[in-house]
N, C-alpha and C positions, 0 to 999 in steps of 0.2 A: 504492500499500500503505500502510495507517495502522497504526502499531504503538501502543498505547496500553495502560497499566496503572493500574487504579485501587486505592489502598490505604485502607482504613479500620482500625477499631479491633480488638482480641483477642477471645478466646472469652470466652463468659459462664461464670460461676461454675458449679461443677456442681450437680447437682439435690439438693433435700434431701429428698427424699420417694421412697416406691415409685412412685407415680403419676409423678413427672418421669422416673423412672428408663427410662420407656419411650421417652422421647425421644431421637432420634439425636444431641443435644447432650450427653447424659451418655457416648457411647462405646457402642461396639456392644454391646447386650444380645439380639440377635436371634440366630436359629439354634439349633443343637444346644447348648443351655447348659440348666443345671436352674434351677428356680426363684430360687433364691438366687444365679445368675448365674455358676457353675462350668461348665466346659466338659464335655460328656458324650461318649461315644462310644456308636452305636446297635449294639448286639449283633445278630448275625445267626445263623440256625441252624447249629448244628455240622454239619460233613459227615458223611454216613451212616457208621456203624461197624458195622451190623447186616447182616441179610439184604438181598440184591438179587433183587427179583422181577421176572424177565424177560416181559413181558406176553406175548411170543409163545408161551411154554411154556403158557401160561393159555388160548390158543385165539385171540389176536390176530394177524390177518393183517395185515403191513407192506406188501403188495401194495395198490393203490387199487382201490375199486370193487368188493372182495369180500366185503362183508357189513358188519355192525355189529361195530366193535372195541371199543365203549364198555363192554358187559358184563364183558370180559376186564379190561380196565383199573380198572373199579369193583370187582372182585373182589380185585385185586392191592391196591388201596389199603384196602379193608376189611379185609384180611388183615394187612396189614404193622403193625407197632408202631413205637413211637418208636426212632428211630436207623436205621430200614430205609429202602430206596429201592423206589421202582416204575420201572423203567427201560424204556424204549420205544427198542429197535434202530432202527437207518435204516429210514424207509419212510414210507408215509401210512397213518395210521389215521383210518379213518370212523366217526364218532360220529353214529348215526341215532337213538338214542333218548336220553329223560331219565333222571334218576337216580328210582330209586323213590322216594327219600326228598324230591326236588325235582324238580317236573315241568318248572321253567325252567332246569336245568343239567343237562349232559351228566356232569362230574365234578365231585366233593367232595374237596377237600383234607383232611387229617387231621392230628392233631396230631403233631408230630416225625418226619413222613415225608417224603420229598423225591420229586416226580415229575420224573424228569428224562429228556432225550432225548438224541442223538449230536450235536446241534448244531442250530440253526435251518434250517442248510441240508440237514439231512439227516432229521430226524425232524419230520413235519407231524401236526397235529390238524385235520382237517376236520369240520366241523360241519355237521348239515342244517338248524340252526335259520334261518329266513329271515324276519325280520320280528318275530318274538315279543317283546314290550314290554319283558319283564324277563329275557330269556334270556342264559345265559351260558355258554361254553364250560369255562370253569375258575372254581370259586367256593370260596371260604374263607371261613366265617363262624364267627366267634368263634375261629379256629384260634389255635394256638400253636407257635412253632419248625417252621412248616411251611416248604416252599420249592417252588418250579417253575423248572427250569434248562433250556437247553439244547434248546429246541424251537420250531417254529413254529406259530402259530393261524391258520385262514383258514375260509372257508365254500365251498358251492356257488354262492354268488351269482354269477350271470354277466350283469352289466347295466352301467348307467352308475355313475360315480362321483359324489359330492355336488359341487357348486360354487356354488351360489346360497346365501348366508347368509340370506336372507329367504324361503326356501320349503323345505319339508319335503323336497324331494329324492325321488329314487329310492327310497331306504332298502332294507332287504335284509340278510339275514345275521346275526348273532346280536347283541342290544344291547351285549354286553360280551364282550370276549375274554378277560381275566382281572380278576376281581372279588374284591376282600377286603374282608370286611364285619363286621358285627356279629351275634351270635345273642342274643336275646332280651335286648337291651341290653349284651351283653359283647362288647367289639370285639375285634379279632384283635390280635396281639402277636407281635413278633420273627419277621416272615415275611420271606422272601427270592424276589423275581422278578428272575431272571437270565437274560440271554441269551435272550431270548425275543422273538420276532418276531410282530406282530398286523397283520393287514389284512382288509379285506372285513368289516368289522362297522358296525352304525350309531351307537351311541352313545358308550362309550370304549372306548379298547383296553385300556387298564390302569387300574383303578379301586380307589383307596383309599379306604374310608369309615368314620369314626367308629372309626379302629383307630390304634394307634400302634406306633413301632419297626417300620415296613414299609421296607425297602429295594427299589426299583426299579433296577436297574443294568444297563448293557451290552444294553438291548433297543431294539428298532426298532419303531416304528409308523407306517403309512402308509394310504391308500387307505380313508377312509370312504366308506360308500355314501351318507351325507346329512350335510350339514354346516348343516342348519337351524335355526330357534330352538327352545328348549324342551331343550337339551341333546345334541343330534347332533354327532358328528364331533370329539368330543375326544380328544386323544391319549393324555395320562396325566392323572389327576385325582387330588387328595388333599382330601377334603372333611371337615368336621365334620357336627353335625347341622344341618339347615334349621332357620331360626328359626320358632318355632310349632309343630315336629313334636311328637307325642306321644311319650311313652316317655322312659325314662331318658337323661340326656345323657352322650354319651361324651368324653372328654377328648382329641381329636385332635391329636398332637403327635408330634414327634421322629420323623417320617418323612423318607426319604432319597430323592430322585429325581436319581440322577448316573450320567454318562457314557453316556447314552441319545442316539439318534439319530432325530429326527422328520422325515419328509419332509412337510411342510405343504401340498403340492398340492392335496389333499383334506381337510383338517382344518380345522374351525374355529377352533380353539386347540391349540397343540401341547402345552404343560402348563398345568393349570389349579388354583390353590386356591381353596377355596370355603367358605363358612359356618364362621367362626369357626376353623379351623385355626390352629394356632401353632406355632412354634418348629421349622418344617420347614427343611430344607435342599434346594435345587435348585442344582446344581452340575455344571459341566463337561459340559452337554448341548449338542448340536449340532440346531438347527432351520433347515432350508432351505425358505423360503417358508411360506406360510401365507395362509388366508382372511380371518382377523381376527387379533387380536393374538396373539403367539406366546407368550408367557407372561403369564398373565393372572391377577391375583388378582381375583376375580370380584364383589367389592362387597357382601360380607356378613360384615364383620368380621375379615378374615384379619388376623392381628397376629404382629409380631416373627418374621417369616419372613425367612431369608436365601438372595440369590439372586446367585449367585458363579459366574464363571468360564465362562458359557455363550457361546456363539457363535450369532449369529442373523443371517442374511442374507435378504434380497429380500422381506421383509414387505410388502404393502400396506396396512399398519397399523402399530401399534407393537411394536416388538420385546419391551418390557417395559411392562404396563399395570397400575397400580393403581386401581381403582375401576373400575365398569362399569355401564352406563346401560340393559342389556337386562333380561331375565328375564320369564316369562310366569306361571309359577305364583308364583314368589318374585321379587319386584320388587328388582333391585339398586340400589345407590349407592354409598357410600364402603367403601373397606377399612379395615382397622384401623390401629392406631398401630403405629409403629416398626420398620416393615419395612425391609431392608436391601439396597441393589441396588448391587453394587460388583464391579469387576475384569472386567466382562463385555465382550465384542467384539461390536460390533453393526454392522452394515454394509449400507449399502443399503436400510434401512428406511424408512418413510414418516415416522415418529416412532423415536426410539432409546428413551427412556423417557418415560411420559407417566402422570402424577398428576392425578387428577380427583374431583370430584363430593364433595369435602371429606374426602378420604383425608389423616389427620395424621401428622405427625412422621416422614415418610420420609427415610431417609440414601441419597442417589446419590452415589456417589463412586468415584474410579479406573476409571471406564469407558472404553474406547476406542470413538468413535462417528465412523463414515467415513459420509458422504452420498452418495447419488447423486442423478443429476438430477432424480428424482421426490420426494425428499425434502422434508418440510417443516419439521421440527425436530429438533435433536438431543436436546434435554430440554425437554418442555413441560409447564408447570405451570397449570393453570386452579384451580379452590378447592383447594388443597393446603396447609392451614395447618401452618407449623411446618416444612415441608422444608427440607433442607440439601443443597445442590449443590456439592460441593466437588472440586477436583483431579483433574476429568475431563479427557480430550484428546477434541476434537472437531474435524474437519476437514470442511468445507462444501463443496457443489457445487451450482449452479444459482442462480439471481438469487433466488429466493422464498425459500430456506432460511436459518432463523436457529439459531444453535447453541444459545443457551438462550432460551427464548420463554414469557414470562408473560401469561395472557389473562384476561378474564372467563369463568366458567363458566356456561352458561345453565340448567344441570341437567337432570333428565330427570323430565317430569310433575311438577314443581314439588320434586323431590328435589335437594339437594346444590348448589344455586345457590351463585355467591358469588365472590369475587375472592381472587388468592393473598394471603395474609397471613402475617407473622412468617416470612419466607422468607430464607434466607442462602446467597450465591452467591460462593463464595470459591475462589481458587486453581486457578481451571480454565485451560487452556491451547486457546484458539480459533484456528484458522487455516483457511486456504484462500482460495478463489473466491466465497464466499458471505458471510454478514451474521453479527454477533456477538451482542450480548445486546439483546432487547427486552422492555421492560417495558411493557405495554400497560394494564395493570391491576394494582392491588395496595396495600396498606399495610404499614408497617413492613419493607420489603424491602432487606435491606442486601448491597451489591455490594463485595468488597473482594479486592484482591489478583490480579485475573485478568489474563491477558495476553491481548489480542486482537488479533491481525494478520492482517486480512482485506483482500481488495480491493473488497469490499462496504461495506454501512454498519457500521461498528463499534458505535454503539450507538443505540437508539430508546427514549426514555423518554417516555411519556404525560404531558402537565402535569398528568392528575388522580392519576396513581401517586404512591405516598409513598415516596422511594427516597433513602436513605443511601450515597453514595460514587460513583454513577455519575455523568457529566457529561451535560449535555443538549444 
């Protein structure tokens, strides 16, 4: 057993400009904060205080296979006013027709109206959509103060599920379970998706795009019918507008994904942020397994997001990844600056946290990372300028595992290549039967005040790397 502690100098001076304030060295500015840095609380729609419309009184039949229940539910949603509730008692509601105003959706949310069931174990929406490209069971476009609560969404699909990330897969079911988005350039605001279960979908279980102050909480997503390239098999997504998309830009921000559970066995990604969305909070979610990275910042400028308190286990990829090498229509590379990854519990994943392709100024701190025999790295940095790795606890297993690993980034099709630069690794506690800190490439790397107590190799520093504070 080797016990070795390296100590170097103190923290840098605080930043002097708004641009520098995006750096994690200025202290946390990510997550639910206003542009001036003040913490904010994301509002949710108020509980219904008006009329409760029971859809069975309008002709919906909660017995499965008895006809099309969509018209009755749509009638209730059209009749309800702000403050009202559309209630679906226990049962299975077959949705066999599209909305007259949207041929790709079964149900459209209304401003100020709550669509609610008796609980996801009791109230089920079962759609007949099967592979239609933009289909959604429940869609809200430009809605305000709407809510979906206490129900399950499924489809009549009865085939194999997605397993291969390189193939389109079997597909089937609706493209989206719940889709919250924009209408003529106006994003949705103050929307709640709570206690909703989604399964047997093709693209996204719950999708939030070009909107703000949307809260997704207490939901369960599993069993996508495809996990192939091009956007299939995502559990919960929060997106801005894609770079180069026509139309007005929406400021995708202040969305909350909290306390959800995702079974990643048939999910490409559990939770995904994409397209310059910012100041969102992903907190206290549980993700079990996954085909690719469990929480993925998808490499199109996502910035100043907070990823906190999540439990992620058994992923054959990274638990949390910043930057992405994929993309068909939109080629990905770096995520944006100042994302904050902290206080997560990451167990038995191939990597705990992975930062690549030029993603700048990420703060990775206070995470608990426990390796399994198949793990490669606790925290892996490739081209990750300005990253701070501090006060994490990493326990290793397996001869090939490194608690902290810095390597050259080959990039993807010429994008994002480079070595780690201007990186700080401080105050981390590393134990176990594997290896400590390896700097195989990098410049201006500072290593300070780490405790490394491992039975493998404590330090590995390349002769070409520029490291201050680590023994060779």
